[in-house]
C-alpha positions, 0 to 999 in steps of 0.5 A, a space after each residue: 500500500 502506498 502513501 495515498 492509500 495508507 494516509 490520504 485516502 481514509 481522510 478523503 472518505 470522511 471528508 466527502 461524507 455528506 449530510 444526505 448520506 448520514 440520513 441514508 445510513 440511519 435508515 438502512 441500519 435502523 432494523 439491524 439486530 442480532 449478531 452482526 457482520 459488517 463487510 468493509 467497515 472502512 473508517 467506521 462511519 456506520 458506527 455513528 448510526 447503528 441503533 442504540 441496542 447494537 453494542 458489538 459487531 464483527 467486521 471484515 476489512 482488507 485495509 489496515 490503514 482504515 483501522 485508526 479512524 475506525 478504532 477512534 469511532 469505536 471508542 467514541 460510540 462505546 461499541 466493541 468491534 471484533 476486527 478481522 482482516 480479509 476480503 468479502 469473497 472468502 470469509 473466514 466464518 462458519 455457515 449460518 453464524 450471523 443474523 445480519 450482514 451490513 454492506 455499505 459502499 463496498 460492492 463497488 470496490 470488490 473483485 467479484 460482487 457475486 462472490 461477496 453476495 454468495 459468501 454473505 448468504 452463506 454466513 447468514 442464518 436462515 431468515 438472516 438479513 442483508 442490509 445494503 447501501 450501495 452505489 452503482 450505475 445510474 438509471 438517468 442517462 445524463 448521470 450515467 454518461 458522467 459515470 462512464 467518463 469518470 470511472 477510470 479516475 474513480 478506480 485510481 483515486 477511490 481505492 478501486 471504486 467503480 461507478 458503473 457496476 450494476 449492483 441492483 442487478 447483482 442483488 436481484 440475481 443472487 439467492 437473496 429475497 429482496 424485501 425493500 429496495 429504494 432508489 436514493 435521490 442523488 446527493 449534491 455536488 461531487 457526490 452526484 455521480 454516486 447514485 445509491 440504492 438502499 435496501 433489505 434482503 433476506 435468506 429464506 428459512 
């Protein structure tokens, strides 16, 4: 990992966080319960928005550079993280361990979206739920054109973040049953190229 990835990129992630996104985080985490796995906790922003009853969670995060900021938020919120380093395509957990898998701004960066969804499905208990807040290719042609133009740059400066992934299609084509899926209104400013979906899906009992 280079200087940008280790030092500057974690700061960038926090700097571009918008008020609109804070509200979306509250909404997508509002129904989380039970034993929780968060994939790609990053700088720990979600820790600020979990419901009060959530005191502990497990996370799988590939980057050690994110940990100092996440640890600070862990301390500030009084929550306790079991931190494992690894990738969502190959999770080191037993089948059916978790009640909830939380996934926010992760699927845009992974090497294999379907593998991450498959592993999320595997580690959930029957009836367990996937809580997702992800961005991908826009349904609006004007925004889509800008996403295509900026995708290469985004991958370089955004830790592999791709603007053109059709995350909704991947979720719909997985084994999950979708309970809720909301197209989120585009954020203001530079964040306007990040078109989000928010939702909830479950593993059938």
